[in-house]
VEXLO-83931 format. One line per 4 residues: number of its first residue (from 1); their letters; for each residue y, z, x of C-alpha. Coordinates in steps of 0.25 Angstrom, whole numbers, plus 5000, padded with zeros to 4 digits. Layout:
<nodes>
NUM	a	Y,Z,X ~ ...
</nodes>
This chain:
<nodes>
1	mvek	5001,5000,5000 ~ 5009,5003,5010 ~ 5007,4990,5018 ~ 5009,4982,5006
5	imlw	5023,4990,5005 ~ 5028,4986,5019 ~ 5022,4973,5017 ~ 5032,4971,5005
9	kgre	5044,4978,5011 ~ 5043,4967,5023 ~ 5043,4958,5014 ~ 5055,4961,5008
13	mevk	5062,4962,5023 ~ 5058,4949,5024 ~ 5064,4945,5013 ~ 5076,4953,5015
17	klsi	5077,4945,5027 ~ 5076,4932,5023 ~ 5087,4933,5014 ~ 5095,4941,5024
21	swqf	5094,4927,5031 ~ 5097,4917,5020 ~ 5109,4926,5016 ~ 5115,4924,5032
25	livl	5110,4909,5031 ~ 5120,4907,5019 ~ 5129,4916,5024 ~ 5127,4907,5040
29	vlil	5131,4894,5030 ~ 5140,4898,5024 ~ 5148,4903,5035 ~ 5146,4890,5045
33	qils	5152,4882,5031 ~ 5162,4889,5031 ~ 5167,4888,5045 ~ 5166,4874,5045
37	aldf	5174,4874,5033 ~ 5184,4881,5040 ~ 5183,4872,5052 ~ 5187,4861,5045
41	dpyr	5202,4861,5040 ~ 5209,4849,5033 ~ 5223,4853,5038 ~ 5218,4853,5052
45	vlgv	5211,4841,5048 ~ 5223,4834,5045 ~ 5234,4841,5053 ~ 5242,4845,5039
49	srta	5248,4861,5036 ~ 5241,4868,5023 ~ 5253,4864,5016 ~ 5253,4851,5017
53	sqad	5254,4841,5004 ~ 5246,4831,5000 ~ 5255,4819,5007 ~ 5256,4826,5021
57	ikka	5240,4827,5020 ~ 5237,4813,5014 ~ 5247,4808,5028 ~ 5239,4814,5037
61	ykkl	5227,4811,5031 ~ 5231,4795,5031 ~ 5236,4799,5047 ~ 5223,4806,5051
65	arew	5213,4795,5043 ~ 5219,4785,5050 ~ 5220,4790,5063 ~ 5205,4795,5063
69	hpdk	5199,4784,5054 ~ 5185,4780,5061 ~ 5189,4765,5061 ~ 5202,4765,5069
73	nkdp	5200,4779,5077 ~ 5187,4778,5088 ~ 5186,4791,5090 ~ 5173,4798,5090
77	gaee	5176,4809,5083 ~ 5185,4800,5072 ~ 5175,4800,5061 ~ 5175,4815,5061
81	kfiq	5189,4817,5062 ~ 5191,4807,5050 ~ 5181,4814,5042 ~ 5189,4827,5045
85	iska	5200,4820,5041 ~ 5195,4816,5027 ~ 5188,4828,5024 ~ 5202,4835,5026
89	yeil	5212,4825,5017 ~ 5199,4827,5007 ~ 5201,4841,5004 ~ 5217,4841,5006
93	snee	5220,4828,4997 ~ 5211,4838,4986 ~ 5222,4849,4983 ~ 5210,4856,4976
97	krsh	5202,4856,4989 ~ 5213,4860,4998 ~ 5215,4872,4988 ~ 5201,4876,4991
101	yehy	5202,4873,5005 ~ 5212,4882,5006 ~ 5206,4892,4999 ~ 5192,4892,5004
105	gdag	5191,4886,5016 ~ 5184,4872,5011 ~ 5187,4861,4999 ~ 5178,4868,4989
109	esqg	5168,4853,4992 ~ 5155,4862,4996 ~ 5155,4872,4986 ~ 5147,4868,4976
113	yqkh	5137,4864,4986 ~ 5139,4879,4993 ~ 5134,4885,4978 ~ 5121,4878,4978
117	reyh	5120,4880,4992 ~ 5118,4896,4989 ~ 5111,4893,4977 ~ 5100,4885,4986
121	frhf	5101,4897,4995 ~ 5098,4907,4982 ~ 5089,4899,4977 ~ 5081,4899,4990
125	yenf	5080,4911,4993 ~ 5077,4916,4980 ~ 5065,4907,4982 ~ 5062,4908,4998
129	yfde	5063,4894,5000 ~ 5071,4887,5011 ~ 5072,4873,5007 ~ 5075,4867,5022
133	sffh	5083,4855,5018 ~ 5094,4864,5015 ~ 5094,4871,5030 ~ 5093,4856,5035
137	fpfn	5105,4851,5028 ~ 5115,4847,5038 ~ 5128,4856,5034 ~ 5135,4847,5044
141	seqr	5137,4833,5041 ~ 5139,4827,5055 ~ 5121,4830,5056 ~ 5119,4821,5044
145	dsid	5129,4812,5047 ~ 5124,4809,5061 ~ 5114,4798,5054 ~ 5126,4790,5045
149	ekyl	5136,4792,5055 ~ 5136,4778,5060 ~ 5136,4773,5045 ~ 5149,4781,5041
153	mhfs	5156,4772,5033 ~ 5172,4772,5030 ~ 5179,4765,5018 ~ 5187,4756,5028
157	hyvn	5174,4751,5035 ~ 5166,4750,5021 ~ 5178,4740,5018 ~ 5180,4732,5030
161	evvp	5167,4732,5036 ~ 5156,4736,5027 ~ 5160,4729,5013 ~ 5161,4714,5022
165	dsfk	5149,4716,5031 ~ 5141,4718,5017 ~ 5141,4703,5014 ~ 5132,4702,5026
169	kpyl	5123,4714,5028 ~ 5118,4724,5015 ~ 5126,4739,5019 ~ 5116,4752,5013
173	ikit	5127,4764,5013 ~ 5124,4778,5011 ~ 5134,4787,5004 ~ 5132,4804,5009
177	sdwc	5139,4815,5009 ~ 5141,4829,5016 ~ 5130,4842,5009 ~ 5122,4829,5002
181	fsci	5108,4834,5003 ~ 5102,4819,4999 ~ 5109,4813,5009 ~ 5101,4821,5019
185	hiep	5088,4817,5012 ~ 5089,4802,5013 ~ 5095,4802,5026 ~ 5081,4800,5035
189	iwke	5078,4789,5023 ~ 5092,4785,5026 ~ 5092,4784,5042 ~ 5078,4776,5042
193	vvqe	5084,4765,5031 ~ 5097,4764,5040 ~ 5087,4761,5053 ~ 5079,4751,5047
197	legl	5090,4744,5039 ~ 5103,4745,5048 ~ 5093,4738,5057 ~ 5091,4725,5048
201	gvgi	5105,4726,5045 ~ 5109,4732,5034 ~ 5122,4740,5034 ~ 5123,4753,5034
205	gvvh	5133,4764,5029 ~ 5136,4779,5027 ~ 5149,4784,5018 ~ 5152,4798,5018
209	agye	5155,4800,5004 ~ 5164,4814,5008 ~ 5172,4809,5018 ~ 5174,4794,5012
213	rrla	5175,4795,4999 ~ 5182,4782,4996 ~ 5170,4774,5000 ~ 5161,4782,4993
217	hhlg	5169,4779,4980 ~ 5171,4765,4985 ~ 5157,4763,4985 ~ 5152,4771,4972
221	ahst	5145,4784,4979 ~ 5147,4794,4970 ~ 5135,4801,4974 ~ 5128,4805,4989
225	psil	5121,4801,4996 ~ 5123,4787,4988 ~ 5116,4773,4994 ~ 5122,4760,4992
229	giin	5124,4747,4997 ~ 5133,4736,4998 ~ 5131,4721,5002 ~ 5141,4710,4998
233	gkis	5149,4720,4996 ~ 5146,4726,4983 ~ 5139,4740,4983 ~ 5124,4744,4975
237	ffhn	5118,4758,4977 ~ 5105,4762,4980 ~ 5098,4770,4970 ~ 5082,4772,4973
241	avvr	5078,4783,4981 ~ 5081,4783,4993 ~ 5070,4779,5002 ~ 5068,4769,5013
245	enlr	5063,4756,5005 ~ 5073,4757,4993 ~ 5082,4758,5002 ~ 5080,4746,5008
249	qfve	5076,4739,4995 ~ 5090,4742,4992 ~ 5097,4734,5004 ~ 5086,4723,5001
253	sllp	5093,4723,4985 ~ 5106,4721,4991 ~ 5104,4709,4996 ~ 5105,4696,4987
257	gnlv	5090,4689,4985 ~ 5093,4675,4989 ~ 5097,4679,5002 ~ 5083,4673,5007
261	ekvt	5075,4660,5001 ~ 5059,4663,5002 ~ 5054,4649,5008 ~ 5041,4642,5006
265	nkny	5033,4631,5010 ~ 5041,4625,4997 ~ 5054,4627,4998 ~ 5057,4630,5016
269	vrfl	5062,4613,5016 ~ 5071,4618,5005 ~ 5078,4630,5010 ~ 5079,4623,5023
273	sgwq	5087,4611,5019 ~ 5095,4619,5014 ~ 5104,4618,5025 ~ 5113,4607,5021
277	qenk	5116,4613,5009 ~ 5120,4627,5013 ~ 5123,4623,5027 ~ 5116,4634,5033
281	phvl	5103,4637,5042 ~ 5092,4640,5035 ~ 5084,4654,5039 ~ 5069,4656,5040
285	lfdq	5061,4669,5040 ~ 5046,4668,5041 ~ 5038,4681,5039 ~ 5026,4687,5035
289	mpti	5034,4697,5025 ~ 5031,4693,5009 ~ 5046,4699,5005 ~ 5059,4694,5012
293	plly	5062,4705,5026 ~ 5075,4714,5022 ~ 5080,4711,5036 ~ 5081,4694,5034
297	klia	5088,4695,5019 ~ 5097,4704,5028 ~ 5098,4693,5037 ~ 5100,4683,5025
301	fayk	5111,4690,5018 ~ 5119,4692,5031 ~ 5119,4677,5037 ~ 5117,4671,5023
305	dyls	5131,4663,5023 ~ 5124,4657,5037 ~ 5110,4656,5035 ~ 5099,4650,5023
309	fgyv	5088,4662,5024 ~ 5073,4658,5020 ~ 5061,4668,5021 ~ 5047,4662,5023
313	yvgl	5033,4672,5021 ~ 5024,4667,5030 ~ 5012,4672,5020 ~ 5018,4664,5008
317	rgae	5006,4652,5006 ~ 5012,4639,5012 ~ 5020,4644,5023 ~ 5012,4640,5034
321	emtr	5020,4626,5031 ~ 5033,4631,5035 ~ 5027,4641,5044 ~ 5020,4631,5052
325	qynv	5030,4620,5051 ~ 5041,4628,5060 ~ 5031,4637,5068 ~ 5032,4650,5064
329	nvyt	5023,4660,5069 ~ 5020,4668,5053 ~ 5017,4682,5061 ~ 5033,4685,5066
333	ptil	5045,4684,5057 ~ 5051,4671,5060 ~ 5066,4665,5057 ~ 5069,4651,5058
337	ifke	5082,4645,5056 ~ 5084,4629,5052 ~ 5097,4621,5054 ~ 5098,4607,5050
341	hihk	5083,4604,5053 ~ 5074,4611,5044 ~ 5061,4607,5052 ~ 5064,4614,5064
345	padv	5072,4629,5066 ~ 5085,4628,5071 ~ 5081,4642,5077 ~ 5068,4653,5076
349	iqar	5067,4667,5078 ~ 5053,4676,5078 ~ 5050,4690,5081 ~ 5046,4701,5075
353	gmkr	5053,4713,5070 ~ 5066,4704,5072 ~ 5079,4712,5072 ~ 5090,4710,5065
357	qvid	5100,4708,5077 ~ 5090,4697,5081 ~ 5090,4691,5069 ~ 5105,4690,5067
361	dfit	5107,4685,5081 ~ 5095,4674,5078 ~ 5104,4670,5066 ~ 5118,4671,5071
365	qnky	5114,4659,5082 ~ 5109,4650,5068 ~ 5118,4652,5058 ~ 5124,4639,5057
369	llaa	5116,4625,5056 ~ 5118,4615,5069 ~ 5129,4609,5063 ~ 5134,4615,5049
373	rlts	5142,4609,5039 ~ 5157,4615,5037 ~ 5157,4621,5022 ~ 5166,4631,5023
377	qklf	5179,4637,5034 ~ 5171,4649,5036 ~ 5160,4641,5041 ~ 5169,4630,5050
381	helc	5175,4643,5056 ~ 5163,4649,5059 ~ 5157,4635,5066 ~ 5169,4631,5072
385	pvkr	5177,4645,5077 ~ 5191,4642,5081 ~ 5192,4642,5094 ~ 5195,4655,5104
389	shrq	5196,4653,5118 ~ 5197,4639,5126 ~ 5181,4647,5131 ~ 5177,4647,5115
393	rkyc	5179,4634,5111 ~ 5170,4629,5097 ~ 5171,4615,5094 ~ 5165,4610,5082
397	vvll	5158,4595,5080 ~ 5159,4592,5065 ~ 5154,4581,5060 ~ 5161,4576,5046
401	taea	5153,4569,5037 ~ 5150,4567,5023 ~ 5140,4574,5015 ~ 5126,4569,5010
405	tkls	5114,4575,5007 ~ 5104,4570,5017 ~ 5110,4571,5033 ~ 5115,4559,5038
409	tpfe	5113,4554,5049 ~ 5127,4557,5057 ~ 5125,4571,5053 ~ 5110,4571,5061
413	afls	5116,4565,5071 ~ 5126,4575,5074 ~ 5118,4587,5071 ~ 5108,4581,5081
417	fala	5119,4580,5090 ~ 5123,4595,5088 ~ 5109,4599,5090 ~ 5108,4594,5103
421	ntqd	5123,4599,5108 ~ 5124,4613,5102 ~ 5132,4620,5110 ~ 5141,4636,5109
425	tvrf	5154,4626,5109 ~ 5150,4616,5100 ~ 5149,4618,5085 ~ 5143,4607,5074
429	vhay	5148,4605,5059 ~ 5149,4596,5052 ~ 5156,4593,5037 ~ 5154,4587,5026
433	snrq	5169,4577,5024 ~ 5167,4575,5010 ~ 5167,4590,5008 ~ 5176,4594,5020
437	qefa	5187,4583,5018 ~ 5200,4588,5023 ~ 5192,4596,5035 ~ 5186,4580,5038
441	stll	5199,4574,5035 ~ 5207,4581,5045 ~ 5195,4580,5057 ~ 5195,4564,5055
445	pdsd	5205,4554,5056 ~ 5211,4546,5048 ~ 5206,4533,5048 ~ 5195,4526,5039
449	tfqg	5184,4526,5051 ~ 5176,4540,5045 ~ 5179,4535,5034 ~ 5164,4540,5026
453	ksav	5158,4543,5040 ~ 5155,4556,5049 ~ 5163,4559,5058 ~ 5163,4571,5071
457	sile	5174,4580,5075 ~ 5175,4590,5086 ~ 5185,4601,5084 ~ 5188,4615,5088
461	rrnt	5198,4625,5080 ~ 5209,4631,5086 ~ 5213,4640,5074 ~ 5208,4646,5061
465	agrv	5219,4639,5055 ~ 5211,4626,5056 ~ 5218,4619,5067 ~ 5208,4612,5075
469	vykt	5207,4602,5089 ~ 5196,4591,5086 ~ 5191,4578,5090 ~ 5186,4567,5079
473	ledp	5175,4557,5086 ~ 5181,4543,5083 ~ 5170,4536,5077 ~ 5162,4543,5065
477	wtgs	5150,4549,5068 ~ 5138,4541,5065 ~ 5125,4551,5074 ~ 5125,4538,5086
481	esdk	5123,4542,5099 ~ 5135,4537,5103 ~ 5142,4547,5092 ~ 5133,4558,5099
485	fill	5137,4554,5112 ~ 5153,4553,5110 ~ 5153,4566,5103 ~ 5144,4573,5114
489	gyln	5154,4568,5126 ~ 5166,4574,5115 ~ 5159,4588,5117 ~ 5156,4586,5132
493	qlrk	5170,4581,5134 ~ 5176,4597,5127 ~ 5168,4605,5134 ~ 5178,4600,5146
497	dpal	5191,4595,5138 ~ 5194,4602,5125 ~ 5205,4594,5122 ~ 5196,4582,5117
501	lsse	5201,4590,5105 ~ 5213,4582,5103 ~ 5215,4583,5088 ~ 5222,4593,5082
505	avlp	5221,4598,5066 ~ 5220,4609,5056 ~ 5207,4609,5046 ~ 5207,4611,5033
509	dltd	5199,4623,5029 ~ 5184,4617,5024 ~ 5180,4618,5009 ~ 5169,4629,5005
513	elap	5158,4619,5001 ~ 5148,4630,5000 ~ 5158,4640,4993 ~ 5151,4641,4976
517	ifll	5157,4635,4965 ~ 5166,4646,4958 ~ 5156,4647,4946 ~ 5143,4651,4957
521	rwly	5154,4661,4963 ~ 5158,4666,4949 ~ 5142,4666,4946 ~ 5139,4674,4960
525	sasd	5151,4684,4957 ~ 5146,4686,4941 ~ 5132,4690,4946 ~ 5137,4699,4956
529	yisv	5146,4707,4948 ~ 5134,4706,4937 ~ 5125,4714,4947 ~ 5135,4723,4951
533	cyai	5137,4727,4936 ~ 5122,4728,4936 ~ 5121,4737,4947 ~ 5132,4746,4940
537	vfhn	5126,4747,4928 ~ 5112,4749,4933 ~ 5114,4761,4940 ~ 5126,4766,4934
541	wqei	5121,4765,4919 ~ 5124,4780,4915 ~ 5137,4780,4919 ~ 5138,4767,4912
545	miil	5134,4771,4901 ~ 5141,4781,4898 ~ 5155,4772,4901 ~ 5149,4762,4893
549	slif	5148,4773,4882 ~ 5163,4774,4882 ~ 5166,4760,4881 ~ 5156,4759,4867
553	salf	5164,4772,4861 ~ 5177,4765,4864 ~ 5174,4753,4857 ~ 5169,4762,4846
557	ilfg	5179,4767,4844 ~ 5190,4757,4845 ~ 5180,4747,4837 ~ 5180,4759,4826
561	savi	5197,4761,4826 ~ 5198,4746,4823 ~ 5188,4744,4813 ~ 5195,4758,4805
565	qafs	5207,4752,4809 ~ 5204,4737,4804 ~ 5200,4744,4788 ~ 5213,4751,4789
569	dsne	5219,4738,4791 ~ 5214,4731,4779 ~ 5216,4743,4769 ~ 5229,4743,4772
573	eqes	5231,4727,4770 ~ 5224,4728,4758 ~ 5234,4740,4752 ~ 5246,4731,4759
577	sppd	5242,4718,4749 ~ 5253,4713,4741 ~ 5250,4715,4724 ~ 5246,4704,4717
581	keea	5260,4703,4711 ~ 5266,4701,4725 ~ 5256,4690,4729 ~ 5260,4683,4717
585	rekt	5273,4685,4722 ~ 5271,4678,4734 ~ 5262,4668,4729 ~ 5274,4662,4717
589	gkte	5284,4663,4726 ~ 5294,4664,4717 ~ 5300,4679,4715 ~ 5311,4685,4724
593	psft	5305,4692,4734 ~ 5306,4709,4732 ~ 5305,4711,4748 ~ 5317,4708,4752
597	keps	5328,4716,4750 ~ 5339,4725,4757 ~ 5336,4735,4767 ~ 5338,4746,4755
601	skip	5327,4743,4746 ~ 5313,4748,4747 ~ 5301,4739,4746 ~ 5287,4744,4746
605	kkgf	5280,4737,4758 ~ 5268,4734,4750 ~ 5268,4721,4744 ~ 5282,4715,4750
609	vevt	5290,4712,4763 ~ 5301,4720,4767 ~ 5311,4711,4772 ~ 5325,4718,4776
613	eltd	5337,4710,4778 ~ 5343,4713,4794 ~ 5357,4719,4792 ~ 5366,4728,4801
617	ityt	5358,4740,4795 ~ 5344,4736,4796 ~ 5348,4728,4809 ~ 5343,4739,4820
621	snlv	5333,4744,4811 ~ 5324,4732,4808 ~ 5327,4726,4823 ~ 5334,4732,4834
625	rlrp	5327,4746,4834 ~ 5315,4741,4829 ~ 5302,4747,4834 ~ 5295,4741,4845
629	ghmn	5283,4734,4840 ~ 5291,4730,4827 ~ 5296,4716,4825 ~ 5307,4711,4812
633	vvli	5303,4698,4805 ~ 5318,4692,4801 ~ 5318,4682,4791 ~ 5333,4673,4793
637	lsns	5338,4668,4781 ~ 5351,4668,4773 ~ 5356,4670,4758 ~ 5352,4657,4753
641	tkts	5337,4658,4759 ~ 5334,4672,4756 ~ 5327,4674,4744 ~ 5318,4662,4748
645	llqk	5315,4663,4763 ~ 5313,4679,4760 ~ 5303,4676,4750 ~ 5294,4666,4760
649	fale	5298,4675,4771 ~ 5291,4687,4763 ~ 5279,4679,4758 ~ 5276,4673,4774
653	vysf	5278,4687,4781 ~ 5269,4695,4771 ~ 5255,4695,4778 ~ 5263,4702,4790
657	tgss	5270,4714,4784 ~ 5258,4723,4786 ~ 5264,4723,4799 ~ 5271,4736,4801
661	clhf	5279,4730,4815 ~ 5284,4719,4806 ~ 5299,4719,4799 ~ 5304,4710,4790
665	sfln	5319,4707,4788 ~ 5328,4695,4786 ~ 5342,4690,4791 ~ 5352,4684,4783
669	ldkh	5357,4673,4792 ~ 5369,4672,4784 ~ 5376,4686,4789 ~ 5368,4685,4802
673	rewl	5370,4671,4808 ~ 5377,4675,4821 ~ 5364,4686,4824 ~ 5352,4675,4821
677	eyll	5360,4665,4831 ~ 5361,4674,4843 ~ 5346,4679,4841 ~ 5342,4662,4840
681	efaq	5347,4658,4853 ~ 5337,4667,4860 ~ 5327,4656,4853 ~ 5334,4643,4857
685	daap	5325,4635,4854 ~ 5327,4642,4837 ~ 5340,4640,4838 ~ 5350,4632,4850
689	ipnq	5362,4641,4853 ~ 5374,4634,4846 ~ 5384,4631,4852 ~ 5399,4625,4849
693	ydkh	5394,4611,4845 ~ 5387,4615,4833 ~ 5394,4615,4823 ~ 5382,4618,4814
697	fmer	5375,4629,4822 ~ 5381,4640,4810 ~ 5375,4633,4799 ~ 5360,4634,4805
701	dytg	5350,4638,4796 ~ 5341,4648,4801 ~ 5335,4653,4788 ~ 5321,4656,4789
705	yvla	5321,4659,4805 ~ 5312,4672,4805 ~ 5313,4681,4818 ~ 5304,4692,4823
709	lngh	5313,4702,4828 ~ 5307,4712,4840 ~ 5319,4723,4841 ~ 5313,4730,4851
713	kkyf	5310,4719,4862 ~ 5321,4711,4856 ~ 5314,4696,4855 ~ 5311,4689,4841
717	clfk	5303,4678,4837 ~ 5307,4666,4827 ~ 5302,4659,4817 ~ 5307,4647,4814
721	pqka	5309,4641,4798 ~ 5298,4630,4797 ~ 5305,4616,4787 ~ 5298,4614,4776
725	veee	5293,4599,4776 ~ 5300,4595,4763 ~ 5314,4599,4772 ~ 5308,4592,4785
729	eamg	5305,4578,4777 ~ 5318,4580,4767 ~ 5329,4583,4779 ~ 5320,4574,4790
733	pcsd	5329,4574,4802 ~ 5336,4585,4798 ~ 5324,4595,4797 ~ 5327,4602,4809
737	fdss	5337,4613,4801 ~ 5338,4621,4817 ~ 5345,4610,4820 ~ 5363,4608,4820
741	lhlg	5363,4592,4823 ~ 5361,4589,4810 ~ 5364,4598,4800 ~ 5373,4591,4793
745	ecrg	5367,4580,4792 ~ 5354,4589,4787 ~ 5365,4595,4775 ~ 5368,4583,4772
749	ksss	5355,4579,4767 ~ 5352,4593,4762 ~ 5362,4592,4751 ~ 5362,4578,4748
753	glgp	5348,4579,4738 ~ 5335,4585,4750 ~ 5337,4600,4743 ~ 5336,4612,4749
757	rpik	5326,4617,4761 ~ 5314,4624,4759 ~ 5318,4638,4763 ~ 5303,4642,4762
761	gkls	5296,4634,4770 ~ 5304,4640,4781 ~ 5296,4652,4783 ~ 5280,4645,4779
765	klsl	5276,4647,4794 ~ 5281,4662,4795 ~ 5266,4669,4794 ~ 5262,4660,4805
769	wmer	5271,4665,4813 ~ 5272,4678,4810 ~ 5257,4677,4815 ~ 5261,4673,4829
773	lleg	5272,4683,4829 ~ 5261,4695,4826 ~ 5252,4687,4839 ~ 5264,4688,4847
777	slqr	5265,4672,4849 ~ 5279,4670,4846 ~ 5290,4667,4855 ~ 5299,4676,4857
781	fyip	5314,4675,4860 ~ 5322,4690,4867 ~ 5336,4693,4866 ~ 5341,4703,4874
785	swpd	5345,4713,4863 ~ 5346,4709,4846 ~ 5362,4708,4843 ~ 5368,4713,4832
789	ld	5365,4709,4817 ~ 5380,4703,4815
</nodes>
């Protein structure tokens, strides 16, 4: 019994010792963190006082950031200094973090982690369980960042180098941060994948979200760790489990699917014969793998603008014909490059485990055809570079020939000459004279000797603006032995005497023959846009569903309000319809209009048109101080035409009385002719400005004119009265009663028995004019200010 008690007490002592060691460890970690926090002083890093304003802090940060940016400062400690400067500015530019730092000595960012850590310790203490991964977690990020240090990216580096370079190779980028447990778990896999893919030619990048927040936000990374790929400037996120094979497949999925064509014994002749149309050498890889290797796809993407790539699986039935014809060892990967001759490769490389650098050097030496066709200005710059010095002279021998479906005799002779006289200082090219007419006419002399025939010119470019010195062979190029002898003599003479090129000219830019037409470019852009949208929707469908639900809810509310408004408008129209008695009055048109009266009278709005006379009393309220958006439609009449015009006016405008923004008035021409004449001066086509030789302008008839006056914006629209058919037939040349030239003659005819003018016919098309007024399609005549009515 005593032995059991002693044993139990011994275990109790061990537990107490273990508890004390745990507590000591916690206190030690907290003390180390506090010391590390105290060692970092953002005010000291930026060189500002504790009372510095935000403007001073920002100014100091910009100055230090320019001085210590790793892209400009090559000091070994520049990167660490730049990180401290960014961290200090992040704390001091945020008032909340700045206040927390001044009170507690840190920015408050690790508060949540400390709570999690205390719970972690407490939980393990209670269960006597030790999580070794926690104790091995590198609290100092320098240990962990040693792997990613060489791949760290900054925003300027990404924009100026990574994005342009992504058109030649894909990039795999990891987004990481401090205190990221998952980042530690994927580090071994990431390191293994980086070593493999970087050797294949994939770009690698690491973005620290804590110090490069702008770049992380630009990439769309909202959590760490995140892995994404960039190709052709487009971003794609990796969403699978972080294992080596998945990352490799992700990089392969970034590449276009039509980079490499699978070639068999049935299509290899067609594939190799495409050099003339595509103006590119063609590359064939023979290998035993049934799938195209990733290395070969990456090479094809890097040189897609210069060569066409094909893959031959030697294990496929029928491949023996090609391997036997080109003498290929089926047990070793072999790369053949074909140029103008499809039956004999121009160059061969054969080796096991070929490295990327070896293949790059091999491809670079065979980027162009033996006598490439000048199809664009960019290709011209590459094939015929500008002379940099006397020791770096580059001559271009240009064959100007007509386009043909089959190889012509002059071109074949030129090709054989180029093959026999290949030199580092001489490049052989050709151009179709019918496609590059300006280019050809500049090099050829003005004579009929070369009409419809081939010609050869030797040129040297002097600057990028197009200035060249050249010499064109005096006779057309036929490909005869004498032509070859003359051309060879010129090339040999150029080595000793560059002054042989005696002619000078400025060449125009070449036409891009292989540029896709507008429709194809539009289709390519549309397909890229659709693929990007599909990727966004597929990977973010939960967030998009929330946005769509909000949009449809808003549309439903708008639709419902529109339906309710439509029903309310229909009910108002039914209530405001005129009674049968009023309809009978409108149809007969014989009764006196009871809706025209002075402003002192009170007329019910339903079933009537309220027309107010413009007088000294109503002028200010009905026009000058009219509310914004309201218009006053004014009828011009006289004492003799008042009754008939008002009746017709009411019938024409009745259907527009439902609008609360329209007011209706009339103006007596006998009282206020001068006001109307002044207003019409701003509408020259309606009323020419009267002069002293016009004796009848005071007698001009303006009855039936209608003005739509906008008092707030100071403009008016004008309605001209329509003439009745009877008046036009009766008065003949005098039908234009606005003209004052024949006013006396017309007045005489009218008094001789042709009868009075049809007054009501003047407003026959007023309703159509009112519709155009509401549409806003009428011409507007602006005035500086409204004149007094008198």
